[in-house]
Backbone bond lengths (Angstrom), bond angles and torsions (degrees), N, CA, C in turn:
res aa  C-N    CA-C-N  psi(-1)  N-CA   C-N-CA  omega(-1)  CA-C   N-CA-C  phi
1 X - - - 1.444 - - 1.522 109.18 -
2 X 1.299 118.18 129.02 1.458 121.97 179.98 1.529 110.03 -97.88
3 X 1.316 113.98 128.51 1.455 119.13 176.69 1.498 110.67 -106.33
4 X 1.284 117.95 134.20 1.457 119.32 176.07 1.531 108.52 -90.79
5 X 1.258 113.63 153.75 1.505 121.63 -177.83 1.529 108.31 -108.98
6 X 1.284 116.59 128.85 1.484 120.30 176.94 1.496 108.56 -74.27
7 X 1.338 116.99 135.08 1.515 119.08 -177.93 1.502 115.11 -58.12
8 X 1.287 118.57 -29.52 1.443 120.51 -179.89 1.495 114.29 -72.75
9 X 1.355 118.77 -17.82 1.460 123.56 178.51 1.499 112.12 -91.70
10 X 1.326 118.36 -35.59 1.498 120.09 178.09 1.496 107.73 -161.44
11 X 1.335 114.78 85.95 1.466 122.63 -172.91 1.529 111.44 -62.12
12 X 1.334 117.33 -41.17 1.455 120.37 -178.06 1.520 110.22 -57.29
13 X 1.322 117.10 -53.34 1.473 120.65 -178.75 1.551 110.92 -62.74
14 X 1.307 115.07 -40.80 1.461 120.00 -179.42 1.508 111.85 -61.13
15 X 1.286 118.97 -49.86 1.466 122.53 -174.44 1.527 113.90 -77.18
16 X 1.332 116.28 -23.42 1.482 119.10 178.65 1.524 110.19 -96.74
17 X 1.302 120.57 -4.17 1.454 120.77 179.66 1.482 111.48 -69.08
18 X 1.315 116.76 149.63 1.475 122.75 -176.88 1.508 111.73 -57.45
19 X 1.328 115.41 -41.13 1.503 120.43 -176.87 1.498 111.93 -62.76
20 X 1.344 118.43 -33.94 1.426 120.93 -174.25 1.551 113.61 -104.70
21 X 1.277 118.37 -4.46 1.445 122.76 -173.38 1.536 111.58 -60.10
22 X 1.311 118.41 -41.91 1.475 120.22 -176.40 1.506 113.23 -71.87
23 X 1.323 116.60 -21.65 1.451 119.98 178.26 1.516 112.61 -95.52
24 X 1.277 118.55 2.20 1.505 121.11 179.83 1.531 110.38 -67.93
25 X 1.333 118.04 153.64 1.424 121.78 170.79 1.494 110.26 -58.45
26 X 1.295 117.29 147.84 1.478 119.45 -179.93 1.474 112.72 -54.37
27 X 1.303 116.54 137.50 1.479 125.04 179.21 1.511 114.21 71.69
28 X 1.335 118.04 11.49 1.464 119.71 173.23 1.519 109.86 -94.41
29 X 1.348 115.67 64.55 1.450 119.02 -175.22 1.518 110.98 -129.85
30 X 1.322 117.88 16.10 1.472 121.06 179.85 1.523 107.00 -143.23
31 X 1.321 116.65 148.78 1.462 123.92 174.23 1.488 105.53 -127.01
32 X 1.352 116.87 134.37 1.463 123.43 178.83 1.514 108.53 -109.86
33 X 1.325 115.15 137.66 1.455 119.93 -177.01 1.530 109.99 -128.92
34 X 1.274 116.22 152.20 1.480 124.64 177.79 1.492 109.90 -143.58
35 X 1.313 116.42 132.89 1.484 121.94 176.35 1.487 107.99 -135.52
36 X 1.292 118.50 134.42 1.493 119.77 175.59 1.535 110.05 -125.29
37 X 1.351 117.46 -49.91 1.420 123.24 -178.56 1.533 111.19 -126.71
38 X 1.298 118.32 148.67 1.450 120.49 163.69 1.506 110.09 -96.54
39 X 1.297 113.05 -61.95 1.485 119.85 168.78 1.547 102.54 -115.54
40 X 1.303 115.76 167.96 1.431 121.08 -173.41 1.536 114.33 -53.98
41 X 1.313 115.79 -30.54 1.493 119.84 -177.17 1.538 112.11 -96.04
42 X 1.338 116.89 -0.55 1.450 119.60 -176.33 1.502 112.56 -107.92
43 X 1.320 115.81 76.36 1.461 123.15 -176.79 1.532 110.30 -82.51
44 X 1.314 114.62 119.56 1.513 117.16 173.87 1.574 103.89 -156.61
45 X 1.347 114.56 89.65 1.513 117.36 -178.57 1.519 110.42 -76.07
46 X 1.277 115.72 136.46 1.438 123.14 174.16 1.537 110.80 -150.05
47 X 1.309 115.85 152.35 1.436 120.55 176.72 1.561 107.00 -127.41
48 X 1.304 115.64 155.17 1.461 118.52 -171.02 1.529 108.97 -149.88
49 X 1.301 116.13 148.19 1.459 122.74 167.38 1.516 107.28 -134.01
50 X 1.344 114.47 134.44 1.458 120.00 179.21 1.524 106.98 -125.03
51 X 1.351 113.00 132.34 1.458 121.24 177.29 1.573 104.76 -113.14
52 X 1.287 117.92 -176.26 1.413 119.96 176.55 1.492 112.28 -64.10
53 X 1.367 118.36 -27.07 1.441 119.39 -176.78 1.534 112.90 -111.98
54 X 1.309 120.26 -30.23 1.446 121.55 -169.61 1.551 110.19 -125.76
55 X 1.364 112.44 153.41 1.476 120.60 170.04 1.553 105.83 -127.13
56 X 1.349 112.74 127.61 1.467 119.35 177.07 1.468 107.60 -117.61
57 X 1.356 116.57 129.90 1.475 122.30 177.65 1.506 110.04 -122.26
58 X 1.320 117.32 129.78 1.438 122.81 172.93 1.527 108.34 -108.24
59 X 1.297 115.22 110.88 1.481 122.50 177.38 1.546 106.73 -87.68
60 X 1.332 118.07 108.46 1.406 123.15 -171.60 1.572 113.90 -68.71
61 X 1.340 114.63 -30.26 1.466 120.68 177.55 1.504 109.48 -132.45
62 X 1.342 117.06 70.73 1.470 119.55 -176.26 1.541 114.59 -66.66
63 X 1.287 115.41 -13.39 1.531 119.39 176.41 1.510 112.60 -69.64
64 X 1.313 114.61 -18.71 1.488 120.99 177.14 1.572 109.36 -81.06
65 X 1.344 116.89 145.08 1.444 119.99 171.51 1.545 106.62 -73.74
66 X 1.290 116.11 142.89 1.451 122.55 178.81 1.555 107.90 -65.75
67 X 1.358 115.71 122.77 1.474 117.14 -174.90 1.518 114.55 -79.17
68 X 1.292 113.73 152.70 1.472 121.76 177.09 1.526 108.15 -109.31
69 X 1.318 114.01 148.87 1.448 117.85 169.06 1.542 106.23 -66.83
70 X 1.301 114.19 142.56 1.515 118.97 -173.70 1.516 111.19 -57.93
71 X 1.363 118.76 -38.06 1.466 118.81 179.68 1.511 111.51 -67.58
72 X 1.313 118.91 -34.87 1.449 121.93 178.72 1.600 110.01 -68.93
73 X 1.307 114.08 -47.15 1.406 118.94 -178.62 1.498 111.80 -62.27
74 X 1.281 120.90 -31.85 1.455 125.01 -177.96 1.548 111.68 -86.78
75 X 1.277 115.81 -7.66 1.502 119.38 -176.70 1.512 110.31 -64.38
76 X 1.319 117.64 151.43 1.440 123.61 -179.82 1.558 109.41 -63.06
77 X 1.297 117.36 -36.57 1.453 121.80 -178.37 1.558 109.52 -60.61
78 X 1.342 115.87 -50.89 1.497 119.27 -175.70 1.557 107.45 -69.87
79 X 1.304 119.76 -40.45 1.421 122.09 179.93 1.558 111.44 -60.93
80 X 1.304 115.38 -39.84 1.505 121.43 176.27 1.520 109.42 -64.01
81 X 1.318 119.65 -40.87 1.469 122.33 177.78 1.520 109.09 -62.01
82 X 1.326 117.27 -45.31 1.466 119.59 179.19 1.512 113.18 -64.41
83 X 1.302 116.88 -45.49 1.485 120.31 179.45 1.519 113.60 -65.74
84 X 1.304 116.85 -39.00 1.475 118.99 -179.05 1.508 113.98 -81.63
85 X 1.345 116.06 -5.46 1.457 121.90 -179.01 1.518 111.72 57.27
86 X 1.296 117.65 38.21 1.392 125.72 177.91 1.540 109.07 -58.64
87 X 1.299 117.52 131.63 1.477 124.93 -174.82 1.477 112.34 -82.83
88 X 1.322 118.24 -34.72 1.465 120.26 -176.38 1.511 112.73 -129.41
89 X 1.334 117.44 153.22 1.444 124.44 170.47 1.504 103.77 -124.65
90 X 1.296 115.68 111.75 1.474 117.82 -175.40 1.537 108.87 66.27
91 X 1.298 117.96 -125.30 1.447 121.66 -177.68 1.505 112.22 -100.31
92 X 1.312 120.20 -0.85 1.483 122.09 -176.70 1.522 109.77 -112.68
93 X 1.309 115.32 151.94 1.472 122.98 175.20 1.522 108.59 -72.86
94 X 1.347 115.31 138.27 1.447 119.22 176.94 1.515 110.05 -58.36
95 X 1.357 117.02 -40.42 1.450 119.93 178.63 1.525 114.28 -59.49
96 X 1.366 116.48 -36.78 1.440 120.34 176.06 1.570 114.26 -65.80
97 X 1.329 112.78 -30.72 1.478 118.25 174.89 1.519 111.51 -69.78
98 X 1.322 116.35 -45.83 1.468 120.73 -175.56 1.542 113.23 -73.25
99 X 1.316 115.74 -37.17 1.473 121.40 -175.32 1.489 109.90 -121.30
100 X 1.314 114.83 101.68 1.484 121.08 -176.52 1.497 112.35 -89.04
101 X 1.318 116.84 147.79 1.488 121.26 177.23 1.525 108.43 -77.05
102 X 1.319 117.96 165.48 1.470 121.89 178.66 1.564 111.86 -55.34
103 X 1.319 116.24 -38.12 1.475 119.16 -176.78 1.540 107.77 -138.91
104 X 1.316 114.93 147.06 1.482 121.66 177.62 1.545 107.47 -133.10
105 X 1.292 115.18 137.77 1.496 122.36 175.73 1.530 105.98 -138.19
106 X 1.351 113.97 124.95 1.437 121.61 176.91 1.507 112.60 -125.43
107 X 1.302 115.74 139.49 1.480 121.34 170.78 1.480 106.35 -89.89
108 X 1.285 117.80 107.29 1.462 124.01 -171.99 1.561 112.66 -72.51
109 X 1.350 114.47 -19.94 1.466 117.26 -179.60 1.541 110.71 -81.64
110 X 1.386 117.88 -40.84 1.427 120.29 178.95 1.565 112.81 -92.17
111 X 1.313 115.90 -15.70 1.484 119.15 -176.84 1.561 108.10 -141.25
112 X 1.329 117.48 69.87 1.481 119.90 -176.51 1.518 112.84 -64.82
113 X 1.313 120.23 -17.33 1.480 120.62 -178.69 1.513 111.20 -92.94
114 X 1.317 116.15 2.21 1.485 122.53 176.39 1.532 112.24 55.75
115 X 1.288 116.21 53.23 1.467 122.43 179.70 1.543 113.30 -97.58
116 X 1.322 117.13 -34.70 1.450 121.80 -176.07 1.539 111.19 -100.81
117 X 1.311 115.12 104.50 1.488 120.48 177.81 1.540 106.80 -75.90
118 X 1.328 115.95 122.92 1.474 122.66 -175.47 1.527 115.03 -96.45
119 X 1.329 117.06 5.92 1.457 119.26 -170.91 1.550 112.18 -59.46
120 X 1.317 116.83 -34.84 1.482 119.09 -176.65 1.536 113.32 -91.84
121 X 1.307 116.39 3.88 1.484 120.93 -179.97 1.538 110.12 -87.46
122 X 1.316 117.54 116.04 1.438 122.55 -175.76 1.518 111.01 -56.82
123 X 1.342 119.74 -33.64 1.405 124.54 176.95 1.545 114.54 -53.15
124 X 1.302 116.34 -27.57 1.472 122.15 -173.56 1.550 113.66 -106.34
125 X 1.312 117.06 7.63 1.468 120.94 -177.80 1.538 114.63 -61.07
126 X 1.325 115.92 -36.09 1.497 118.67 177.85 1.537 109.35 -67.15
127 X 1.279 119.40 -42.33 1.456 123.94 177.68 1.521 109.87 -62.82
128 X 1.327 115.22 -46.75 1.460 122.38 -179.50 1.570 110.17 -60.77
129 X 1.286 117.04 -45.29 1.464 119.86 178.76 1.536 112.70 -64.42
130 X 1.303 117.74 -38.01 1.461 121.39 -179.29 1.550 109.57 -68.17
131 X 1.370 117.06 -41.24 1.439 120.23 178.69 1.541 113.72 -71.53
132 X 1.310 115.78 -27.06 1.503 118.67 176.48 1.498 112.30 -68.93
133 X 1.347 118.35 -27.38 1.463 120.88 -179.55 1.483 109.90 -63.27
């Protein structure tokens, strides 16, 4: 069953969805994102561009561990994951969540869970270079 999304509830998903893409205003086919802080002490700057098919993320300081909101970090769920040394959360490795590479590129149509980073795949270098601009 396909559910449509009302634009006032989540405009990004609505306008980039396959069903609505053809009726979008011209050039409304990319979303740009910027993140610097979550809380004042949680510095992790990143930039992102998302198209209908790809998501590109530039992690400006990948040497930093990805910060957690203090309430999430203190939660019983996250503490159990740390104590049990769980290797994955859902389809992704915990280590990949905590330690991000300098760049990330995902094909959202073939990999909607963003598990396979395509940055080092030669086949995607033209896409990567276009999104870097």
